[in-house]
C-alpha atoms as an extended CHARMM CRD file, in Angstrom:
* protein
*
       157  EXT
         1         1  MET       CA             -5.6470000000      -38.6780000000      -35.2940000000  PROA      1               0.0000000000
         2         2  LEU       CA             -4.3130000000      -35.9440000000      -33.1010000000  PROA      2               0.0000000000
         3         3  SER       CA             -4.3730000000      -32.3450000000      -34.1950000000  PROA      3               0.0000000000
         4         4  ARG       CA             -1.3130000000      -30.2640000000      -35.1280000000  PROA      4               0.0000000000
         5         5  SER       CA             -2.3690000000      -27.7890000000      -32.3500000000  PROA      5               0.0000000000
         6         6  PHE       CA             -2.3740000000      -30.4400000000      -29.9150000000  PROA      6               0.0000000000
         7         7  TYR       CA              1.1190000000      -31.4650000000      -30.7520000000  PROA      7               0.0000000000
         8         8  SER       CA              2.1030000000      -27.6680000000      -30.6550000000  PROA      8               0.0000000000
         9         9  PHE       CA              0.6070000000      -27.4330000000      -27.1460000000  PROA      9               0.0000000000
        10        10  PHE       CA              2.2080000000      -30.5020000000      -25.8080000000  PROA      10              0.0000000000
        11        11  LEU       CA              5.6200000000      -29.4030000000      -27.1930000000  PROA      11              0.0000000000
        12        12  ILE       CA              5.3150000000      -26.0920000000      -25.6020000000  PROA      12              0.0000000000
        13        13  PHE       CA              4.1860000000      -27.7550000000      -22.3320000000  PROA      13              0.0000000000
        14        14  LEU       CA              7.2980000000      -30.0080000000      -22.4800000000  PROA      14              0.0000000000
        15        15  ILE       CA              9.6130000000      -27.1740000000      -23.1080000000  PROA      15              0.0000000000
        16        16  GLY       CA              8.0000000000      -24.7910000000      -20.5360000000  PROA      16              0.0000000000
        17        17  SER       CA              8.1750000000      -27.4400000000      -17.9410000000  PROA      17              0.0000000000
        18        18  SER       CA             11.8710000000      -28.2840000000      -18.5370000000  PROA      18              0.0000000000
        19        19  PHE       CA             12.8200000000      -24.7900000000      -17.2630000000  PROA      19              0.0000000000
        20        20  CYS       CA             10.1390000000      -23.9400000000      -14.7680000000  PROA      20              0.0000000000
        21        21  TYR       CA             10.2210000000      -25.6370000000      -11.3730000000  PROA      21              0.0000000000
        22        22  GLY       CA              8.2800000000      -25.4010000000       -8.2230000000  PROA      22              0.0000000000
        23        23  GLN       CA              5.1920000000      -23.0510000000       -8.1930000000  PROA      23              0.0000000000
        24        24  SER       CA              5.3040000000      -21.6500000000      -11.6520000000  PROA      24              0.0000000000
        25        25  ILE       CA              3.1060000000      -19.2990000000      -13.4950000000  PROA      25              0.0000000000
        26        26  TYR       CA              3.0600000000      -18.2710000000      -17.1460000000  PROA      26              0.0000000000
        27        27  GLY       CA              1.8220000000      -15.1320000000      -18.6580000000  PROA      27              0.0000000000
        28        28  LYS       CA              2.4670000000      -12.1070000000      -20.6900000000  PROA      28              0.0000000000
        29        29  VAL       CA              4.5320000000       -9.0310000000      -19.3630000000  PROA      29              0.0000000000
        30        30  VAL       CA              2.3260000000       -5.8880000000      -19.6360000000  PROA      30              0.0000000000
        31        31  SER       CA              4.3720000000       -3.2760000000      -17.9410000000  PROA      31              0.0000000000
        32        32  ILE       CA              7.8290000000       -2.6110000000      -16.2970000000  PROA      32              0.0000000000
        33        33  THR       CA              7.7450000000       -0.6010000000      -13.1080000000  PROA      33              0.0000000000
        34        34  ASP       CA             11.6000000000       -0.5380000000      -12.7980000000  PROA      34              0.0000000000
        35        35  GLY       CA             14.5680000000       -2.7070000000      -13.4990000000  PROA      35              0.0000000000
        36        36  ASP       CA             13.6680000000       -5.4160000000      -11.0510000000  PROA      36              0.0000000000
        37        37  THR       CA              9.8100000000       -5.1480000000      -10.8380000000  PROA      37              0.0000000000
        38        38  PHE       CA              7.0880000000       -5.6640000000      -13.4860000000  PROA      38              0.0000000000
        39        39  LYS       CA              3.5520000000       -6.7860000000      -14.0570000000  PROA      39              0.0000000000
        40        40  LEU       CA              2.4120000000      -10.0100000000      -15.4100000000  PROA      40              0.0000000000
        41        41  LEU       CA             -0.9620000000      -10.8200000000      -17.0110000000  PROA      41              0.0000000000
        42        42  THR       CA             -2.0190000000      -14.5960000000      -16.8340000000  PROA      42              0.0000000000
        43        43  GLN       CA             -4.4370000000      -16.3070000000      -19.0660000000  PROA      43              0.0000000000
        44        44  ASP       CA             -7.0300000000      -15.9330000000      -16.3010000000  PROA      44              0.0000000000
        45        45  SER       CA             -6.9380000000      -12.0360000000      -16.5660000000  PROA      45              0.0000000000
        46        46  ILE       CA             -5.1850000000      -11.7370000000      -13.1920000000  PROA      46              0.0000000000
        47        47  VAL       CA             -2.5250000000       -9.0590000000      -13.1320000000  PROA      47              0.0000000000
        48        48  HSD       CA              0.5170000000      -10.1490000000      -10.7570000000  PROA      48              0.0000000000
        49        49  ARG       CA              3.0460000000       -7.8200000000       -9.4500000000  PROA      49              0.0000000000
        50        50  ILE       CA              6.5420000000       -9.5110000000       -9.7670000000  PROA      50              0.0000000000
        51        51  ARG       CA              9.8550000000       -8.6680000000       -7.9700000000  PROA      51              0.0000000000
        52        52  ILE       CA             12.7210000000      -10.3320000000       -9.6430000000  PROA      52              0.0000000000
        53        53  ALA       CA             14.5990000000      -12.6240000000       -6.9960000000  PROA      53              0.0000000000
        54        54  SER       CA             18.1470000000      -12.4420000000       -5.7040000000  PROA      54              0.0000000000
        55        55  ILE       CA             18.9940000000       -9.0900000000       -7.3480000000  PROA      55              0.0000000000
        56        56  ASP       CA             18.6040000000       -5.5170000000       -6.7750000000  PROA      56              0.0000000000
        57        57  CYS       CA             18.6600000000       -2.9510000000       -9.4790000000  PROA      57              0.0000000000
        58        58  PRO       CA             19.3760000000        0.8140000000       -8.9350000000  PROA      58              0.0000000000
        59        59  GLU       CA             16.5000000000        3.0000000000       -7.5760000000  PROA      59              0.0000000000
        60        60  LYS       CA             14.7080000000        5.4030000000       -9.8730000000  PROA      60              0.0000000000
        61        61  LYS       CA             16.8700000000        8.4560000000       -8.9380000000  PROA      61              0.0000000000
        62        62  GLN       CA             20.1610000000        6.4990000000       -9.0820000000  PROA      62              0.0000000000
        63        63  PRO       CA             22.5520000000        6.3290000000      -12.1070000000  PROA      63              0.0000000000
        64        64  PHE       CA             21.8040000000        3.4110000000      -14.3640000000  PROA      64              0.0000000000
        65        65  SER       CA             18.1560000000        3.1960000000      -13.2450000000  PROA      65              0.0000000000
        66        66  LYS       CA             16.7560000000        3.8960000000      -16.5180000000  PROA      66              0.0000000000
        67        67  LEU       CA             19.0950000000        1.6750000000      -18.3910000000  PROA      67              0.0000000000
        68        68  ALA       CA             18.0620000000       -1.1540000000      -16.1470000000  PROA      68              0.0000000000
        69        69  LYS       CA             14.5710000000       -0.5560000000      -16.6930000000  PROA      69              0.0000000000
        70        70  GLN       CA             15.2050000000       -0.4500000000      -20.4470000000  PROA      70              0.0000000000
        71        71  PHE       CA             17.2080000000       -3.7170000000      -20.3490000000  PROA      71              0.0000000000
        72        72  THR       CA             14.2460000000       -5.4010000000      -18.4250000000  PROA      72              0.0000000000
        73        73  SER       CA             11.7900000000       -3.8200000000      -20.8760000000  PROA      73              0.0000000000
        74        74  ASP       CA             13.7710000000       -4.9600000000      -24.0270000000  PROA      74              0.0000000000
        75        75  ALA       CA             14.0610000000       -8.5090000000      -22.6190000000  PROA      75              0.0000000000
        76        76  ILE       CA             10.4020000000       -9.3560000000      -21.5330000000  PROA      76              0.0000000000
        77        77  VAL       CA              7.8100000000       -6.5880000000      -22.3950000000  PROA      77              0.0000000000
        78        78  GLY       CA              5.1150000000       -8.0270000000      -24.4260000000  PROA      78              0.0000000000
        79        79  LYS       CA              6.3500000000      -11.6020000000      -24.1500000000  PROA      79              0.0000000000
        80        80  ASN       CA              5.0790000000      -14.6150000000      -22.7360000000  PROA      80              0.0000000000
        81        81  ILE       CA              7.3130000000      -15.9090000000      -19.9210000000  PROA      81              0.0000000000
        82        82  CYS       CA              7.5720000000      -18.3410000000      -17.0170000000  PROA      82              0.0000000000
        83        83  LEU       CA              8.2160000000      -17.6350000000      -13.3470000000  PROA      83              0.0000000000
        84        84  ASP       CA              9.2690000000      -19.7260000000      -10.6330000000  PROA      84              0.0000000000
        85        85  ILE       CA              7.6960000000      -18.2010000000       -7.5450000000  PROA      85              0.0000000000
        86        86  ILE       CA              9.8800000000      -18.2780000000       -4.4520000000  PROA      86              0.0000000000
        87        87  SER       CA              7.8800000000      -16.2790000000       -1.8960000000  PROA      87              0.0000000000
        88        88  LYS       CA              5.9610000000      -12.9300000000       -1.4120000000  PROA      88              0.0000000000
        89        89  ASP       CA              7.5450000000       -9.7780000000       -0.2790000000  PROA      89              0.0000000000
        90        90  ARG       CA              5.9690000000       -7.2330000000        2.3810000000  PROA      90              0.0000000000
        91        91  TYR       CA              4.3640000000       -5.4020000000       -0.3870000000  PROA      91              0.0000000000
        92        92  GLY       CA              2.4700000000       -8.5020000000       -1.8830000000  PROA      92              0.0000000000
        93        93  ARG       CA              4.6390000000       -8.9750000000       -4.8820000000  PROA      93              0.0000000000
        94        94  SER       CA              5.5890000000      -12.2440000000       -5.8850000000  PROA      94              0.0000000000
        95        95  ILE       CA              9.3040000000      -12.8170000000       -5.7540000000  PROA      95              0.0000000000
        96        96  ALA       CA             10.4570000000      -14.9840000000       -8.7850000000  PROA      96              0.0000000000
        97        97  ILE       CA             13.1660000000      -16.2870000000      -10.9990000000  PROA      97              0.0000000000
        98        98  VAL       CA             12.0990000000      -15.1140000000      -14.4810000000  PROA      98              0.0000000000
        99        99  TYR       CA             12.6870000000      -17.2180000000      -17.5250000000  PROA      99              0.0000000000
       100       100  TYR       CA             12.2900000000      -15.7390000000      -21.1050000000  PROA      100             0.0000000000
       101       101  ASP       CA             13.2320000000      -16.3520000000      -24.5890000000  PROA      101             0.0000000000
       102       102  ASP       CA             13.2340000000      -20.0950000000      -24.1740000000  PROA      102             0.0000000000
       103       103  PHE       CA             15.8610000000      -20.6830000000      -21.4180000000  PROA      103             0.0000000000
       104       104  LEU       CA             17.3390000000      -17.2650000000      -20.5490000000  PROA      104             0.0000000000
       105       105  THR       CA             17.0570000000      -16.0490000000      -16.8140000000  PROA      105             0.0000000000
       106       106  LEU       CA             16.4290000000      -12.5460000000      -16.3650000000  PROA      106             0.0000000000
       107       107  ASN       CA             17.9140000000      -12.5150000000      -12.8270000000  PROA      107             0.0000000000
       108       108  GLU       CA             21.1330000000      -13.6550000000      -14.3610000000  PROA      108             0.0000000000
       109       109  ALA       CA             21.0190000000      -11.5070000000      -17.2740000000  PROA      109             0.0000000000
       110       110  LEU       CA             20.6510000000       -8.1340000000      -15.3620000000  PROA      110             0.0000000000
       111       111  VAL       CA             23.7150000000       -9.0240000000      -13.2850000000  PROA      111             0.0000000000
       112       112  LYS       CA             25.8620000000      -10.2420000000      -15.9820000000  PROA      112             0.0000000000
       113       113  ASN       CA             25.1910000000       -6.9560000000      -18.0080000000  PROA      113             0.0000000000
       114       114  GLY       CA             25.8470000000       -4.7390000000      -14.9680000000  PROA      114             0.0000000000
       115       115  PHE       CA             22.2250000000       -3.5870000000      -14.4870000000  PROA      115             0.0000000000
       116       116  ALA       CA             21.8650000000       -5.1380000000      -11.0590000000  PROA      116             0.0000000000
       117       117  TRP       CA             23.7290000000       -6.2260000000       -7.9140000000  PROA      117             0.0000000000
       118       118  HSD       CA             23.5650000000       -9.6880000000       -6.3690000000  PROA      118             0.0000000000
       119       119  PHE       CA             21.3540000000       -9.1670000000       -3.4560000000  PROA      119             0.0000000000
       120       120  LEU       CA             23.4240000000      -11.2040000000       -0.8530000000  PROA      120             0.0000000000
       121       121  LYS       CA             21.0220000000      -10.4210000000        2.0250000000  PROA      121             0.0000000000
       122       122  TYR       CA             18.2290000000      -12.5250000000        0.1560000000  PROA      122             0.0000000000
       123       123  SER       CA             20.3530000000      -14.8030000000       -1.9450000000  PROA      123             0.0000000000
       124       124  LYS       CA             23.5850000000      -17.0640000000       -1.5760000000  PROA      124             0.0000000000
       125       125  ASP       CA             23.5100000000      -18.1350000000       -5.3230000000  PROA      125             0.0000000000
       126       126  PRO       CA             27.0630000000      -18.6360000000       -6.2510000000  PROA      126             0.0000000000
       127       127  SER       CA             26.4580000000      -18.2250000000       -9.9570000000  PROA      127             0.0000000000
       128       128  LEU       CA             25.2740000000      -14.7290000000       -9.3560000000  PROA      128             0.0000000000
       129       129  ASP       CA             28.4290000000      -13.8850000000       -7.5810000000  PROA      129             0.0000000000
       130       130  GLN       CA             30.4500000000      -14.9550000000      -10.5510000000  PROA      130             0.0000000000
       131       131  LEU       CA             28.3190000000      -13.0820000000      -12.9870000000  PROA      131             0.0000000000
       132       132  GLU       CA             28.6760000000       -9.8050000000      -10.7790000000  PROA      132             0.0000000000
       133       133  GLU       CA             32.4240000000      -10.3540000000      -10.7320000000  PROA      133             0.0000000000
       134       134  TYR       CA             32.3860000000      -10.6820000000      -14.5220000000  PROA      134             0.0000000000
       135       135  ALA       CA             30.6020000000       -7.4690000000      -15.0180000000  PROA      135             0.0000000000
       136       136  ARG       CA             32.7410000000       -5.6500000000      -12.5600000000  PROA      136             0.0000000000
       137       137  LYS       CA             35.8650000000       -6.9580000000      -14.0770000000  PROA      137             0.0000000000
       138       138  ASN       CA             34.6550000000       -5.9070000000      -17.6370000000  PROA      138             0.0000000000
       139       139  LYS       CA             33.1560000000       -2.6150000000      -16.4030000000  PROA      139             0.0000000000
       140       140  LEU       CA             29.6870000000       -3.2410000000      -17.6440000000  PROA      140             0.0000000000
       141       141  GLY       CA             26.7350000000       -1.0430000000      -16.9470000000  PROA      141             0.0000000000
       142       142  LEU       CA             26.8380000000        0.4580000000      -13.5310000000  PROA      142             0.0000000000
       143       143  TRP       CA             30.3470000000       -0.8960000000      -13.0670000000  PROA      143             0.0000000000
       144       144  ILE       CA             31.6770000000        1.9100000000      -15.3110000000  PROA      144             0.0000000000
       145       145  ASP       CA             31.2990000000        4.0730000000      -12.1580000000  PROA      145             0.0000000000
       146       146  LYS       CA             34.2720000000        4.2160000000       -9.8370000000  PROA      146             0.0000000000
       147       147  ASN       CA             32.1090000000        3.6000000000       -6.6510000000  PROA      147             0.0000000000
       148       148  PRO       CA             28.5400000000        2.6730000000       -7.3700000000  PROA      148             0.0000000000
       149       149  ILE       CA             26.2240000000        2.7460000000       -4.3730000000  PROA      149             0.0000000000
       150       150  PRO       CA             24.0620000000       -0.4700000000       -3.8440000000  PROA      150             0.0000000000
       151       151  PRO       CA             20.4720000000        0.3860000000       -3.8280000000  PROA      151             0.0000000000
       152       152  TRP       CA             20.0700000000       -0.8700000000       -0.1410000000  PROA      152             0.0000000000
       153       153  GLU       CA             22.5810000000        1.7710000000        0.8350000000  PROA      153             0.0000000000
       154       154  TRP       CA             20.9070000000        4.3040000000       -1.3380000000  PROA      154             0.0000000000
       155       155  ARG       CA             17.5250000000        3.6110000000        0.2760000000  PROA      155             0.0000000000
       156       156  LYS       CA             18.9840000000        4.2750000000        3.9170000000  PROA      156             0.0000000000
       157       157  LYS       CA             19.7410000000        7.9100000000        2.8620000000  PROA      157             0.0000000000
């Protein structure tokens, strides 16, 4: 007879595999750097630096930066999450789609709530366009500002 813990593990494996695709890693979020960057500790005690794919949150000295960081912290810090790794960036961070609280996607949640732009230079995901339009229309988060400056323009200054 199989143990209850085996069934629990098997169920978690099935649920996890249903929303993580490609090269996936699982772990616990141990710290938040800013709205779109954090550290993940895996079961083998490796700390991974993660950059959330397809979005760009306000830079540290920009308006709404602290709120974006807080949103990310509230959503994932201390939680076990799943990542679909897309690539690595020039700083060695893993660029990933972030799944949390069963089936929520942090990339989408940040854009929908007005704490990130859809980063068109690195993404053509039409759903993020729609979510950004929703946030703009409803003046959520950074879209309260009359003329918010995208982080990629802010960094040029």
